[in-house]
Each structure stands twice: as C-alpha cells, then as structure tokens.
C-alpha positions as CSV (number, residue, x, y, z in Angstrom):
1,M,97.2,171.5,-15.5
2,S,100.6,172.9,-14.9
3,E,101.7,175.9,-16.9
4,P,104.3,175.1,-19.7
5,R,107.8,176.0,-18.9
6,I,109.3,178.6,-21.2
7,A,112.9,177.8,-22.0
8,R,115.2,180.7,-21.4
9,P,117.5,181.5,-24.3
10,R,121.1,180.8,-23.7
11,I,123.4,183.6,-24.4
12,A,126.5,182.4,-26.0
13,R,129.6,183.7,-24.3
14,P,132.2,184.9,-26.7
15,R,135.2,182.6,-26.6
16,I,138.5,184.3,-26.2
17,A,141.2,182.6,-28.2
18,R,144.1,181.9,-26.1
19,R,147.2,182.7,-27.8
20,G,150.7,182.1,-26.6
21,I,152.7,185.1,-25.8
22,P,154.9,185.8,-28.8
23,R,158.5,185.8,-28.2
24,P,160.1,189.1,-28.7
25,R,161.7,189.6,-32.0
26,I,164.5,191.6,-30.5
27,R,166.1,188.5,-29.0
28,R,165.8,186.6,-32.3
29,R,167.5,189.5,-34.1
30,G,170.2,189.6,-31.5
31,A,170.9,185.9,-31.9
32,S,171.0,186.2,-35.7
33,V,173.5,189.1,-35.4
34,R,175.7,187.2,-33.0
35,L,175.6,184.1,-35.3
36,A,176.5,186.3,-38.3
37,A,179.4,187.8,-36.3
38,V,180.7,184.4,-35.4
39,T,180.3,183.1,-39.0
40,L,182.2,186.2,-40.4
41,A,184.9,185.7,-37.8
42,L,185.4,182.1,-38.7
43,L,185.4,182.9,-42.4
44,G,188.0,185.6,-41.8
45,A,190.2,183.3,-39.8
46,F,189.8,180.7,-42.5
47,A,190.8,183.2,-45.2
48,L,193.8,184.6,-43.3
49,L,195.3,181.5,-41.6
50,T,194.7,178.7,-44.1
51,P,197.4,179.9,-46.7
52,L,199.9,180.2,-43.8
53,L,199.2,176.9,-42.1
54,I,198.7,174.6,-45.0
55,P,201.8,174.2,-47.2
56,H,199.8,173.6,-50.5
57,D,200.7,176.2,-53.2
58,S,197.5,177.4,-54.9
59,R,199.3,177.7,-58.3
60,I,201.2,174.3,-58.4
61,V,199.7,172.0,-61.0
62,D,199.8,168.3,-60.1
63,F,197.8,166.2,-62.6
64,A,198.4,163.1,-60.5
65,V,195.8,164.2,-58.0
66,A,193.6,166.1,-60.4
67,G,189.8,165.9,-59.8
68,H,190.1,164.1,-56.4
69,A,187.1,164.3,-54.2
70,P,187.3,165.8,-50.7
71,S,189.5,163.7,-48.3
72,W,191.6,164.2,-45.3
73,E,194.6,165.2,-47.5
74,H,192.5,167.7,-49.5
75,L,189.5,168.8,-47.4
76,F,187.7,170.5,-50.3
77,G,189.1,168.2,-53.0
78,T,191.2,169.2,-56.0
79,D,190.4,170.9,-59.3
80,S,191.0,169.7,-62.8
81,Q,194.7,170.7,-62.5
82,G,195.3,169.1,-59.2
83,R,195.4,172.3,-57.2
84,D,194.1,172.1,-53.6
85,L,190.6,173.7,-53.4
86,F,190.7,174.3,-49.7
87,V,193.7,176.7,-50.1
88,R,192.3,178.3,-53.2
89,V,188.9,179.0,-51.6
90,A,190.7,180.7,-48.7
91,I,192.8,182.9,-50.9
92,A,189.8,183.7,-53.1
93,L,187.7,184.7,-50.1
94,R,190.5,186.9,-48.8
95,L,191.0,188.6,-52.1
96,S,187.2,189.2,-52.7
97,I,186.7,190.6,-49.2
98,A,189.8,192.9,-49.5
99,I,188.5,194.3,-52.8
100,A,185.0,194.8,-51.4
101,L,186.3,196.6,-48.3
102,V,188.5,199.0,-50.4
103,V,185.6,199.7,-52.8
104,A,183.2,200.3,-49.9
105,L,185.6,202.7,-48.2
106,V,186.3,204.7,-51.4
107,A,182.7,204.8,-52.5
108,S,181.6,205.8,-49.0
109,A,184.1,208.6,-48.9
110,A,183.0,209.9,-52.3
111,G,179.3,209.6,-51.4
112,V,179.7,211.4,-48.0
113,I,181.6,214.3,-49.6
114,V,179.0,214.7,-52.5
115,G,176.1,214.3,-50.1
116,V,177.3,216.7,-47.5
117,V,178.3,219.4,-50.0
118,A,175.0,219.1,-52.0
119,G,172.8,219.1,-48.9
120,Y,174.5,222.0,-47.1
121,L,175.3,224.3,-50.0
122,G,172.0,223.6,-51.8
123,G,171.0,225.7,-54.8
124,A,172.8,225.2,-58.1
125,V,175.5,223.0,-56.5
126,D,172.8,220.6,-55.2
127,Q,171.1,220.5,-58.6
128,L,174.3,219.9,-60.5
129,L,175.5,217.1,-58.2
130,M,172.1,215.4,-57.9
131,R,171.6,215.5,-61.7
132,F,175.0,213.9,-62.1
133,A,174.0,211.2,-59.6
134,D,170.7,210.6,-61.5
135,T,172.7,210.1,-64.7
136,V,175.0,207.6,-63.1
137,N,172.1,205.8,-61.4
138,A,170.1,205.6,-64.7
139,L,172.8,203.4,-66.2
140,P,172.7,199.7,-65.4
141,H,175.4,199.2,-62.8
142,L,176.4,195.8,-64.0
143,V,176.6,196.8,-67.6
144,L,178.6,200.0,-66.8
145,G,181.0,198.0,-64.7
146,L,181.4,195.4,-67.4
147,V,182.3,198.0,-69.9
148,I,184.9,199.6,-67.7
149,V,186.5,196.3,-66.6
150,A,186.5,195.0,-70.1
151,M,188.6,198.0,-71.2
152,F,191.3,197.1,-68.7
153,R,190.9,193.3,-68.4
154,G,192.7,191.7,-65.5
155,E,193.5,194.9,-63.7
156,V,192.4,195.1,-60.0
157,L,192.4,198.9,-60.2
158,A,189.9,198.8,-63.0
159,I,187.6,196.6,-61.0
160,V,187.8,199.0,-58.0
161,V,187.2,202.1,-60.1
162,A,184.2,200.4,-61.9
163,M,182.5,199.5,-58.7
164,V,183.2,202.8,-57.0
165,I,181.6,204.6,-59.9
166,T,178.5,202.5,-59.6
167,H,178.1,202.4,-55.8
168,W,178.6,205.9,-54.5
169,V,175.2,207.2,-55.6
170,T,173.1,205.5,-52.9
171,I,175.4,206.6,-50.1
172,A,175.4,210.2,-51.5
173,R,171.6,210.3,-51.5
174,I,171.3,209.0,-47.9
175,V,173.9,211.5,-46.6
176,R,172.3,214.4,-48.5
177,A,168.9,213.7,-47.0
178,Q,170.3,213.7,-43.5
179,T,172.3,216.8,-44.2
180,L,169.2,218.6,-45.4
181,A,167.6,217.8,-42.0
182,L,170.6,219.1,-40.1
183,R,171.1,222.2,-42.3
184,H,168.5,224.3,-40.5
185,S,169.2,222.9,-37.0
186,N,170.0,225.2,-34.1
187,L,173.5,223.8,-33.8
188,V,174.4,224.7,-37.4
189,A,172.7,228.1,-37.2
190,S,174.6,228.9,-34.0
191,A,177.9,227.9,-35.6
192,W,177.2,230.1,-38.6
193,L,176.2,233.1,-36.5
194,S,179.4,232.7,-34.4
195,G,181.5,233.3,-37.5
196,M,182.5,229.7,-38.3
197,S,183.2,229.1,-41.9
198,R,181.3,226.6,-44.1
199,P,184.2,224.1,-44.4
200,R,184.6,224.1,-40.6
201,I,180.9,223.6,-40.1
202,I,181.0,220.7,-42.5
203,A,184.1,219.1,-40.8
204,I,183.1,219.7,-37.2
205,H,179.3,219.4,-37.1
206,L,178.0,217.7,-40.3
207,L,180.5,214.9,-41.0
208,P,180.3,213.4,-37.5
209,A,176.5,213.6,-37.6
210,V,176.3,211.6,-40.9
211,A,179.1,209.2,-40.1
212,G,176.7,206.6,-38.6
213,Q,174.5,206.4,-41.7
214,A,177.6,206.3,-43.9
215,V,179.0,203.3,-42.1
216,I,175.6,201.5,-42.3
217,S,175.5,202.2,-46.1
218,A,179.0,201.0,-46.5
219,L,178.4,197.7,-44.7
220,L,175.2,197.1,-46.7
221,T,177.1,197.8,-49.9
222,V,179.8,195.2,-49.3
223,P,177.7,192.1,-50.2
224,H,176.7,193.8,-53.5
225,I,180.4,194.5,-54.3
226,V,181.4,190.9,-53.5
227,W,178.8,189.6,-56.0
228,H,179.7,192.2,-58.6
229,E,183.4,191.3,-58.4
230,S,182.6,187.6,-58.6
231,T,180.4,188.3,-61.6
232,F,183.3,190.1,-63.4
233,S,185.7,187.2,-62.7
234,F,183.1,184.6,-63.6
235,L,182.6,186.2,-67.0
236,G,186.4,186.2,-67.6
237,I,186.9,189.9,-67.6
238,G,187.8,190.4,-64.0
239,L,190.8,189.0,-62.3
240,P,193.2,186.8,-64.4
241,P,192.3,183.0,-64.4
242,H,195.5,182.1,-62.4
243,E,194.4,184.4,-59.5
244,P,192.0,182.5,-57.3
245,S,188.9,184.6,-56.7
246,L,185.4,183.4,-56.0
247,G,184.3,184.3,-59.5
248,T,187.2,182.4,-61.2
249,L,186.6,179.4,-59.0
250,L,182.9,179.3,-60.0
251,S,183.9,179.7,-63.6
252,D,186.3,176.8,-63.4
253,A,183.6,174.7,-61.8
254,Q,181.4,174.7,-65.0
255,A,183.4,171.9,-66.7
256,G,183.8,169.9,-63.5
257,I,180.1,169.8,-62.8
258,L,179.6,167.9,-66.1
259,L,182.1,165.3,-64.8
260,G,180.3,164.9,-61.4
261,Q,182.9,167.0,-59.5
262,W,180.3,168.7,-57.3
263,W,182.8,170.0,-54.8
264,L,184.2,172.5,-57.4
265,L,180.9,174.4,-57.2
266,V,179.6,173.7,-53.7
267,F,182.6,175.1,-51.6
268,P,183.2,178.4,-53.5
269,A,179.5,179.1,-53.8
270,G,179.0,178.3,-50.2
271,A,181.7,180.7,-49.2
272,L,180.2,183.4,-51.4
273,V,176.7,182.9,-49.9
274,L,177.9,182.7,-46.3
275,V,180.1,185.8,-46.4
276,T,177.5,188.0,-48.1
277,L,174.7,186.8,-45.7
278,A,176.9,187.4,-42.7
279,I,177.9,190.9,-43.7
280,G,174.3,191.8,-44.7
281,V,172.9,190.6,-41.3
282,L,175.7,192.5,-39.4
283,G,174.9,195.7,-41.4
284,Q,171.2,195.4,-40.6
285,G,172.0,194.8,-36.9
286,F,174.3,197.9,-36.8
287,A,171.5,199.9,-38.5
288,R,169.0,199.0,-35.8
289,R,171.6,199.8,-33.1
290,I,172.2,203.3,-34.7
291,N,168.4,203.9,-34.9
292,G,168.0,203.2,-31.3
293,E,166.8,199.6,-31.2
294,T,168.3,197.1,-28.8
295,L,169.7,193.9,-30.2
C-alpha cells in the first residue's frame, strides 16, 4: 500500500490593492483659482461696461414693458416697473463691490495699526487694545451693524462705518500674532540696538512683514462685507430703494416671485453668489501662495 499524501497547506498571499495614482491637488487648486480669476474679471467687465454700452436708464419707469421675461431686448427681463434688470444688476454689482473694497481697505488699515501697536508695545497698551477688541467681537456683528445703519438710514457712509467697526477685529488679531513672533527677532533687536526709534521700526520692519497677511485677511473679508451690505439693503435700512444694489434687487424680487417672475430673483442672487465665491477662492489661493504653496 502506498503511503497517503499529505496536502501541503497553501499560504495565502496578501493581495495588494492597486490604487490609481491620485492626481495632485495643487493642479486642481490652481485651476480653481484661475477659474475664479476669470469669473471675477468677467463680472467686473459686466459691472463696468454694461451701463456705458446699453442705453437703458436704470431709473426710467416704463409700465408698458413691466414684468417681461428675459428676451433679446431685455436679457435679464424687466421688473415690476419696467426697468431693465440687466443694467440694474450691473449697477448693483458695481456699487456693492465698491462699498466692499472701501470697507476692506479701511478695516484692514485700522486692524493693521491696532495689531502692530498692540503686538510691539505689549504690556498695558496690548491689554487695553485687546480688551476693546474682545468687547467689539462679543457683540453680534449683524445686529450692531443694523443698529448703526438704522440710525442713519440710506447713508452710504453709515454702511461703511458700521461694517468697518465690525470687521477690523479679526485683522487686528492676525497682525498682532505675527507681530508678537517678530518682536523678539534678530532684525528688530538689531534695529533697536542701533538706535532706531519705535515708530521707525514699526514703519520699516514690522509693517512690510505683516503686509501679506493683512492683504489675505482683507480679501477674505470682502465676501462677508458684500453679504452684510446686501442684508442691510434687503431689510430696507441700507441704500435707498431707488439705488440698485444687490440687496434692494433681492428685496424687490419678493413680490415678483409670487407672480412667477423668477428672473427677478435668479439673476441678482446669481451675481451675489458668483462674486463672493470668486473673491473667496482668490483669497484662499493668495493665502497659499504667501504661505509658500505652489498653485
């Protein structure tokens, strides 16, 4: 009789999952930034050139064409008073972006000054400025802005002041943190030992060092400012009703939606979403570039 064969145990080989090589995120980020730049450039051209090239006056009332749907004569249709929505959206976009840029510049300047002074001087000055910043930050921004704007209804200056007061704190904190890191650096210490005064040290060494972060903070603040300004006008306490802003156009669209006039809401809301998204993506891309990442 032959001996029984003993089956050898099979050793299962671990299977290595084949995964595709992931595409680098850097290229996707660069593509999104370029798309945002193109979108913002087109929106800017639309806002600047449309009122000059199309002869429709945004304030002329013509009830004969009131509530018309989008057509070749009126690309975005007309509102309940017969005003061309294409021109009104362009003017509104230009006005909202202009207010947002002014607020961002003023808030950034105030935040940089407070942040650099608090971070470099330190001590009681730092405590006083940061406690004031904490007090402002503790108040709801939208509510505080509504109170200020409601006191001076219809005034552009009141809108700018209200949003500057509520948007400088974040920039000041970022600049202060960077200033604290630079305060004990060899460059600042050498400048102080050489006899350079504190104002000159701030102007020559600290302000250029924090300028990049200040620009990033300002860019990322612009979308919030556009939304806040639109909220004020939507609630009826911002710009006057006859001034076409994105908020007033959205407020006017409430009655039109009930009548099936969808274009009164779609085009102003689309412009608002596109401009805020484009500026936000550009701000993030610029932040990555400042931090050393390649787009």
